[in-house]
C-alpha positions in Angstrom: -10.2 -15.5 -0.6 -12.8 -17.2 1.5 -12.2 -14.7 4.3 -12.9 -11.7 2.0 -15.9 -13.5 0.5 -17.4 -14.1 4.0 -16.8 -10.5 5.2 -18.3 -8.9 2.0 -21.2 -11.3 2.1 -22.0 -10.4 5.7 -21.6 -6.7 5.0 -24.2 -6.8 2.2 -26.5 -9.4 3.6 -25.9 -12.1 1.0 -24.3 -15.5 1.2 -20.9 -16.6 0.0 -22.8 -19.0 -2.3 -24.5 -16.0 -3.8 -21.1 -14.3 -4.5 -19.7 -17.5 -6.0 -22.8 -18.5 -7.9 -23.8 -17.8 -11.5 -26.7 -15.5 -10.7 -26.6 -12.0 -12.3 -29.1 -10.5 -9.9 -28.7 -6.7 -9.5 -28.3 -7.0 -5.7 -25.1 -9.0 -6.2 -23.3 -6.5 -8.5 -21.8 -4.3 -5.8 -20.8 -7.0 -3.3 -19.3 -9.2 -6.0 -17.4 -6.3 -7.4 -16.1 -5.4 -3.9 -15.0 -9.0 -3.3 -13.2 -9.3 -6.6 -11.5 -5.9 -6.0 -10.3 -6.9 -2.6 -9.0 -10.2 -3.7 -7.1 -8.5 -6.5 -5.8 -5.5 -4.5 -5.5 -6.8 -1.0 -4.4 -10.4 -1.6 -2.7 -9.6 -4.9 -4.4 -12.6 -6.6 -4.4 -13.0 -10.4 -7.6 -12.6 -12.4 -7.6 -16.3 -13.2 -7.4 -17.3 -9.5 -10.2 -14.9 -8.6 -12.4 -16.3 -11.4 -11.7 -19.9 -10.5 -12.7 -19.2 -6.8 -15.8 -17.3 -7.8 -17.5 -19.9 -9.9 -15.0 -20.5 -12.7 -15.5 -17.1 -14.3 -13.4 -15.9 -17.2 -10.5 -13.6 -16.3 -11.7 -10.9 -18.7 -15.1 -10.9 -16.9 -13.3 -10.6 -13.5 -11.3 -7.7 -14.8 -14.4 -6.0 -16.2 -16.2 -6.3 -12.9 -13.2 -4.9 -11.0 -12.9 -1.9 -13.4 -16.7 -1.2 -13.1 -16.5 -1.4 -9.3 -13.5 1.0 -9.3 -15.3 3.4 -11.6 -18.4 3.4 -9.4 -16.3 4.1 -6.4 -14.5 7.0 -8.1 -17.8 8.5 -9.0 -19.1 8.3 -5.4 -21.5 5.5 -6.2 -21.8 2.3 -4.2 -19.4 1.0 -1.5 -21.7 1.1 1.5 -18.7 1.0 3.8 -17.5 4.5 2.6 -20.5 6.2 4.3 
């Protein structure tokens, strides 16, 4: 998961600590969602594992972030790499 966190952090100009931290700054919404999504769908990690790695987040919160990220992608919003 660290590899995904490092790639996403570099892509969005944030730090891995930002992604793993408790901050709810708006600038972290998309990169954190992308990191969660990739950990779930590329690495096949469970919500609890993702939550534990990213600052002991609750599995329902991880699931909600992933669903919001997927909805934004399907609506053509976000995902800078899709350009």
